[in-house]
matplotlib code that plots the C-alpha trace (Angstrom):
import matplotlib.pyplot as plt

x = [0.1, 1.0, 2.1, -0.5, 0.0, -1.9, -1.7, -2.9, -3.0, -0.5, -3.4, -4.2, -5.1, -6.6, -10.6, -10.6, -9.7, -6.2, -7.4, -7.8, -4.0, -3.4, -5.7, -4.4, -1.1, -1.7, -3.1, 0.6, 0.2, 2.9, 2.0, 3.8, 1.8, 2.7, 1.8, 1.0, 1.3, 0.4, -1.6, 1.5, 3.6, 1.7, 1.1, 4.9, 5.2, 3.0, 4.5, 7.8, 6.5, 6.9, 4.7, 2.8, 2.3, 0.5, 0.8, -1.8, -2.5, 1.5, 3.2, 6.1, 9.0, 12.3, 15.1, 14.0, 10.3, 12.4, 14.1, 10.8, 8.9, 11.6, 11.3, 7.7, 7.5, 10.5, 10.3, 7.4, 4.6, 6.2, 7.6, 4.2, 2.5, 4.9, 4.0, 0.5, 0.6, 3.1, 0.1, -1.8, 1.1, 2.5, 6.3, 6.8, 9.7, 9.4, 11.7, 11.5, 12.0, 15.2, 16.7, 18.0, 17.4, 13.9, 12.2, 14.5, 13.2, 13.3, 12.7, 9.4, 9.7, 9.0, 8.3, 11.5, 12.5, 9.4, 9.9, 8.2, 9.2, 11.4, 12.2, 11.2, 14.1, 12.6, 15.8, 15.2, 11.4, 12.1, 14.9, 12.3, 9.7, 12.2, 12.8, 9.2, 8.7, 5.9, 7.6, 6.1, 7.4, 7.1, 7.0, 10.4, 12.7, 16.4, 17.0, 20.0, 20.2, 19.3, 16.1, 12.6, 9.0, 7.1, 3.1, 2.1, -0.6, 2.0, 4.4, 2.0, 1.0, 4.5, 5.4, 2.6, 3.7, 7.3, 6.4, 4.3, 1.7, -1.9, -4.1, -3.6, -5.7, -5.8, -7.3, -9.8, -12.5, -15.2, -16.8, -15.0, -15.5, -19.0, -21.6, -24.6, -23.7, -23.3, -19.6, -18.6, -18.5, -15.4, -13.8, -11.2, -8.0, -9.0, -12.2, -10.4, -9.3, -12.8, -14.1, -11.0, -11.8, -15.8, -15.2, -16.9, -13.7, -12.0, -9.5, -7.3, -10.0, -7.6, -4.5, -5.8, -8.1, -4.7, -2.5, -5.1, -5.3, -1.4, -1.3, -4.0, -2.1, 1.0, -1.3, -2.4, -6.0, -6.4, -9.4, -10.3, -11.8, -12.9, -10.2, -12.2, -14.6, -13.4, -13.6, -13.6, -9.9, -10.9, -13.9, -12.2, -9.6, -12.2, -13.8, -16.5, -17.9, -16.7, -15.3, -14.5, -12.4, -9.9, -9.0, -7.9, -10.6, -13.3, -15.1, -15.7]
y = [0.0, 3.5, 6.0, 8.4, 12.0, 13.9, 17.6, 18.3, 21.7, 22.6, 21.3, 18.1, 15.3, 13.3, 12.8, 13.2, 11.7, 10.7, 8.2, 5.7, 5.8, 2.7, 1.0, 2.3, 1.5, -2.1, -2.5, -1.9, 2.0, 3.9, 7.6, 10.7, 13.7, 17.7, 19.9, 23.7, 26.0, 29.7, 30.4, 28.7, 31.4, 34.3, 33.8, 33.6, 36.6, 38.7, 37.7, 38.7, 42.2, 41.2, 42.4, 40.1, 40.8, 39.0, 39.7, 37.6, 35.4, 34.6, 35.5, 38.0, 36.3, 37.9, 36.6, 37.4, 35.9, 32.9, 32.3, 32.1, 30.5, 27.5, 27.3, 27.0, 24.8, 22.4, 22.7, 22.8, 22.2, 19.1, 17.3, 17.6, 16.0, 13.5, 12.7, 12.5, 9.9, 8.0, 7.8, 6.2, 3.6, 5.1, 5.5, 8.7, 11.0, 14.7, 16.7, 19.8, 19.9, 21.3, 17.8, 15.6, 18.0, 17.2, 20.2, 22.1, 25.7, 29.0, 32.4, 34.1, 37.4, 40.3, 37.9, 37.4, 34.0, 32.3, 29.4, 27.7, 23.7, 23.2, 19.7, 16.9, 14.8, 11.7, 9.8, 10.6, 9.8, 6.1, 5.7, 6.5, 4.1, 1.6, 1.9, 1.4, 5.2, 7.7, 10.9, 14.1, 17.0, 20.8, 23.3, 24.5, 24.2, 24.6, 27.2, 29.4, 31.4, 28.7, 27.9, 29.2, 29.1, 26.9, 27.3, 23.7, 22.8, 23.6, 21.0, 18.4, 18.5, 18.6, 16.0, 14.1, 13.8, 13.7, 10.6, 9.3, 8.7, 7.3, 9.9, 13.4, 14.2, 17.8, 18.2, 20.8, 21.7, 22.0, 19.0, 19.9, 22.6, 24.2, 25.5, 26.5, 24.5, 21.3, 19.8, 19.9, 16.4, 16.4, 19.0, 18.6, 20.8, 23.4, 24.1, 24.6, 28.2, 29.2, 28.7, 31.2, 33.6, 33.7, 34.1, 30.9, 29.7, 32.3, 32.3, 28.9, 26.9, 29.0, 27.2, 24.2, 24.0, 25.3, 22.7, 19.9, 20.9, 20.8, 17.3, 16.4, 17.4, 15.5, 12.3, 12.1, 11.8, 14.7, 15.2, 17.9, 16.2, 17.1, 16.2, 16.5, 13.5, 10.1, 7.3, 9.6, 8.9, 5.3, 5.8, 7.9, 5.1, 2.6, 4.8, 6.4, 10.0, 12.2, 15.5, 16.9, 15.2, 17.0, 14.4, 14.5, 11.8, 14.3, 15.5, 19.4]
z = [0.3, -0.7, 2.0, 3.6, 4.5, 7.3, 7.7, 11.6, 13.3, 16.1, 19.0, 20.7, 18.7, 21.4, 20.9, 17.0, 13.9, 14.7, 17.3, 13.9, 13.5, 15.4, 13.2, 10.2, 10.8, 11.4, 8.2, 6.8, 5.8, 6.3, 7.5, 7.8, 9.9, 9.1, 11.7, 11.6, 14.8, 13.7, 16.8, 19.4, 17.1, 17.7, 21.3, 21.4, 19.5, 21.5, 24.6, 23.7, 22.2, 18.5, 16.0, 13.6, 9.8, 7.4, 3.5, 1.2, 4.2, 5.0, 7.7, 7.1, 8.8, 9.4, 11.1, 14.8, 13.7, 12.4, 15.7, 17.2, 14.6, 15.0, 18.4, 18.4, 15.5, 15.6, 19.7, 21.8, 18.9, 17.3, 20.5, 22.0, 18.9, 19.3, 23.1, 22.1, 19.5, 22.2, 24.1, 22.0, 21.5, 18.3, 18.6, 16.5, 15.6, 15.7, 12.9, 10.9, 7.1, 7.3, 9.0, 6.5, 4.7, 3.3, 2.2, 0.0, -0.4, -2.5, -0.9, -1.3, -2.6, -0.1, 2.7, 3.9, 5.9, 3.9, 1.4, -1.4, -1.5, -4.5, -3.8, -1.6, -0.6, 1.2, 2.7, 6.4, 5.7, 4.6, 7.1, 10.0, 8.7, 8.3, 11.9, 12.6, 13.3, 12.6, 11.3, 12.7, 10.6, 11.7, 8.7, 8.2, 5.3, 3.9, 1.7, 0.5, 4.1, 6.4, 7.7, 6.3, 7.4, 5.1, 4.8, 6.7, 4.1, 1.0, 2.9, 3.3, -0.1, -1.6, 1.0, -0.5, -3.8, -3.1, -1.5, -4.1, -1.2, -2.3, -0.4, 1.8, 4.3, 5.5, 9.2, 9.6, 12.3, 9.6, 7.8, 4.4, 1.8, 2.8, 0.5, 1.8, 5.0, 3.4, 2.7, -1.4, -1.9, -4.5, -6.9, -10.1, -8.9, -11.3, -9.6, -6.3, -7.5, -8.7, -5.2, -4.0, -6.5, -5.8, -1.8, -1.0, 0.2, 2.5, 5.5, 6.2, 3.7, 1.0, 1.6, 2.1, -1.1, -3.0, -1.3, -2.2, -6.1, -6.3, -4.6, -6.8, -9.8, -8.9, -8.6, -5.1, -4.0, -1.6, 1.1, 3.3, 6.3, 9.9, 12.3, 15.4, 14.3, 15.4, 12.6, 9.9, 8.7, 8.8, 7.0, 4.4, 3.6, 3.4, 0.5, 2.4, 1.3, 3.8, 3.8, 0.3, -2.2, -4.8, -7.6, -10.9, -11.4, -10.7, -13.5, -13.4]

ax = plt.figure().add_subplot(projection="3d")
ax.plot(x, y, z, "-o")
ax.set_aspect("equal")
plt.show()
């Protein structure tokens, strides 16, 4: 079976979709978790009296902000999630995209130390799989000046394509992309930008749709699902219609 890449937030995983992980791993699937942590980083910056600025939904990251981001993402958030997986009986290893290095990036113009992923090197992740570990990847990449902040949804999509995964699951706090209060069942990759342009997708759903479209174009079936619902991950892997599917096989 091909691998599964799961994007989670930076918060707790207990009582939600990742409760399904022991069963998924028991079936022989290899799994990678990619996490965010934007709210935790903002709280740390606020506590240090540092201003948070965004441009087109991306955090402007100067040298000082990057230093705090690395402490938050590769430190407290990453290790807390790895410990939570351990509490579920899942041996986990917390890394960042700079380790290996795994995520190689190019700088994004006018955003400081923010990177766009140019290449995925899967060697470290495959080595962790061979050792029986679930890699938990923090959204940082290695670029021409060292570490760079990377959008976590984009990192998950790039890893899914680079690892030739079968599925990318983007976990959120709603039941998928909603239209008139109900989840949109499926989309072709080209339709994702239409929802963004029309305003039907906004906020945190925008990077998820863009990441899902990128993964789908790379041959990975992407699905946006509610990470608060236990059983939803197992249901999606069983082929049930949950959340919003983005796939090249969908007819627009």
